[in-house]
C-alpha positions in Angstrom: 9.6 -23.6 9.8 7.5 -21.0 11.4 6.9 -17.6 9.9 4.9 -15.1 11.9 2.5 -12.9 9.9 2.2 -9.7 11.9 -1.5 -9.3 11.5 -4.9 -10.4 12.8 -6.8 -9.3 9.7 -8.2 -12.7 8.6 -8.7 -11.6 5.0 -5.0 -10.5 4.6 -3.7 -13.6 6.4 -5.8 -15.8 4.1 -4.4 -14.1 1.0 -0.8 -14.2 2.3 -1.0 -17.8 3.3 -2.5 -18.9 -0.1 0.2 -17.0 -2.1 3.1 -18.1 0.1 2.2 -21.8 0.2 1.6 -22.0 -3.5 4.8 -20.3 -4.5 7.4 -20.9 -1.8 8.8 -24.2 -3.1 11.9 -24.6 -1.0 10.2 -25.3 2.4 8.3 -28.5 2.8 6.7 -27.8 6.1 5.9 -24.1 6.4 3.7 -22.9 9.3 2.3 -19.4 8.8 1.0 -18.1 12.1 -1.1 -15.0 12.8 -0.3 -12.9 15.9 -3.2 -14.5 17.7 -2.1 -18.0 16.9 1.4 -17.2 18.1 0.0 -15.9 21.4 1.2 -12.4 20.6 -1.2 -9.9 22.3 0.8 -6.7 22.2 -0.8 -3.7 20.5 1.3 -2.5 17.6 0.7 1.2 16.8 1.1 2.1 13.2 2.9 5.4 13.5 4.7 5.5 10.2 4.1 8.0 7.4 4.4 5.5 4.6 3.3 2.0 3.9 6.8 0.8 4.2 7.4 2.4 7.6 4.2 0.9 9.0 5.0 -2.6 7.6 8.5 -2.4 9.2 7.1 -1.3 12.6 4.8 -4.3 12.7 7.3 -6.9 11.5 10.1 -5.6 13.8 7.8 -5.9 16.8 6.7 -9.4 15.9 10.2 -10.5 15.3 10.9 -10.0 19.0 9.2 -13.5 19.4 12.3 -15.0 17.8 10.4 -15.9 14.6 11.0 -14.7 11.1 8.2 -12.1 10.7 6.5 -10.5 7.8 4.0 -7.7 7.8 1.8 -6.1 5.2 0.7 -2.5 5.1 -1.6 -1.7 2.2 -4.2 0.6 1.0 -5.9 2.6 -1.8 -4.5 5.7 -3.3 -6.8 7.9 -5.5 -5.2 10.4 -7.9 -8.0 12.9 -7.6 -7.7 12.9 -3.8 -3.9 13.5 -3.8 -3.2 9.9 -2.8 -5.9 9.6 -0.1 -7.0 7.5 1.7 -3.5 6.0 1.5 -2.1 4.7 4.8 -5.4 5.6 6.4 -7.4 3.4 4.1 -8.7 1.0 6.8 -9.9 3.9 9.0 -10.8 6.4 6.3 -14.2 7.0 7.8 -12.9 6.9 11.4 -12.7 4.3 14.1 -13.7 1.6 14.5 -12.7 0.4 11.0 -15.8 -0.1 8.8 -15.5 -1.1 5.1 -19.0 0.1 4.2 -18.5 3.5 5.7 -15.1 3.8 4.1 -16.5 3.0 0.7 -19.4 5.4 1.1 -17.0 8.2 2.1 -15.0 7.5 -1.0 -18.0 7.5 -3.3 -19.1 10.8 -1.8 -15.6 12.3 -2.3 -15.6 11.4 -6.0 -19.3 11.8 -6.8 -18.9 14.7 -9.3 -16.0 13.1 -11.2 -16.4 11.4 -14.6 -14.9 7.9 -15.1 -11.7 9.2 -16.7 -10.9 11.2 -13.5 -11.3 8.3 -11.1 -8.0 6.6 -11.5 -6.5 4.9 -8.5 -4.2 2.1 -7.4 -3.8 -0.4 -4.7 -0.4 -0.4 -2.9 1.1 -3.1 -0.8 4.3 -2.9 1.2 5.6 -6.0 2.8 8.4 -6.1 5.4 10.5 -9.1 6.1 12.4 -9.0 9.4 14.7 -11.7 10.8 15.0 -12.1 14.6 17.9 -10.7 16.6 18.0 -7.7 14.2 19.9 -9.8 11.7 18.4 -8.2 8.6 15.2 -6.4 7.5 13.8 -5.6 4.1 10.7 -4.1 2.4 9.2 -4.8 -1.0 6.3 -3.0 -2.8 3.6 -4.0 -5.2 1.1 -1.8 -7.0 -2.0 -2.5 -9.1 -3.6 0.3 -11.1 -7.4 0.6 -11.6 -10.4 2.9 -11.5 -13.0 3.7 -8.9 -16.6 2.9 -10.0 -19.7 4.9 -9.1 -21.4 1.9 -7.5 -20.6 -1.5 -6.0 -19.9 -4.4 -8.2 -19.3 -8.0 -6.9 -19.7 -9.6 -3.5 -16.2 -11.1 -2.9 -13.0 -9.6 -1.5 -12.9 -7.0 1.3 -12.3 -3.3 1.8 -12.6 -1.2 -1.4 -12.7 -4.3 -3.6 -16.3 -3.8 -4.8 -15.4 -0.3 -6.1 -12.0 -1.0 -7.6 -12.2 -1.9 -11.3 -9.2 -3.9 -12.6 -9.5 -2.9 -16.3 -7.5 -5.7 -18.0 -10.2 -8.1 -16.9 -13.0 -5.6 -16.7 -13.9 -6.8 -13.3 -13.8 -5.3 -9.8 -11.6 -7.0 -7.3 -14.8 -8.2 -5.7 -15.7 -10.0 -8.9 -12.4 -11.8 -9.3 -12.0 -15.3 -8.1 -9.4 -15.9 -5.5 -7.1 -17.4 -8.1 -7.5 -14.4 -10.4 -6.9 -11.9 -7.6 -3.9 -13.8 -6.3 -2.2 -13.4 -9.7 -2.8 -9.7 -10.4 -3.2 -7.9 -7.1 -0.9 -5.5 -5.4 -0.3 -8.0 -2.6 0.5 -10.8 -5.1 3.1 -8.5 -6.9 4.7 -7.6 -3.5 4.7 -11.3 -2.5 6.5 -12.4 -5.7 9.4 -10.1 -4.7 9.2 -11.2 -1.1 9.3 -14.9 -1.9 12.4 -14.5 -4.1 14.1 -12.6 -1.3 13.0 -15.0 1.4 14.2 -18.1 -0.5 17.6 -16.5 -1.1 18.0 -15.5 2.6 16.9 -18.8 4.0 19.4 -20.6 1.8 22.1 -18.1 2.9 21.4 -18.5 6.6 20.6 -22.2 6.6 17.7 -21.1 8.8 16.3 -23.3 11.6 12.7 -23.2 12.8 12.1 -20.7 15.6 
């Protein structure tokens, strides 16, 4: 069974693969392909106004290959910034995307705020689209936290070194992969997706694309 992950972001693909393969029990041989691995070279513009809209745009485009497709659109929303950077998280500091510049811009925007005013959450929307426009779905996961005043940890990617997950008193960059894949916004969205995907595959008796 092939499922196309509508992304070329290696960090996201790694997380999605790890979570899917560890929790999707009904498929013995599951191939999770990135766009590049599937030979898909078309540029997919993210023109939606929400995480869900952008995820659907990517998954619908990828499903034209004839594969079941999933797409993730995720980002950081900060309460004191009225939800920014939001859907623009990856390019918050402009193009080309640069994690360090994004983090520095975020720190600058919050520099006068005390810890109790730095609440934020990671949001992940995942779209699932079956080929031939059979059905399409979106699910959402969220993880609340707080933005620190300095970097902590060397793992993860994006805003992870600044995002404190308070139940463990660690930033996402300090969590192990196993810890992050249990509590993150993406993990929560994937739990919902996996339940949905298993149900639909049984319903359709789906054959590999």
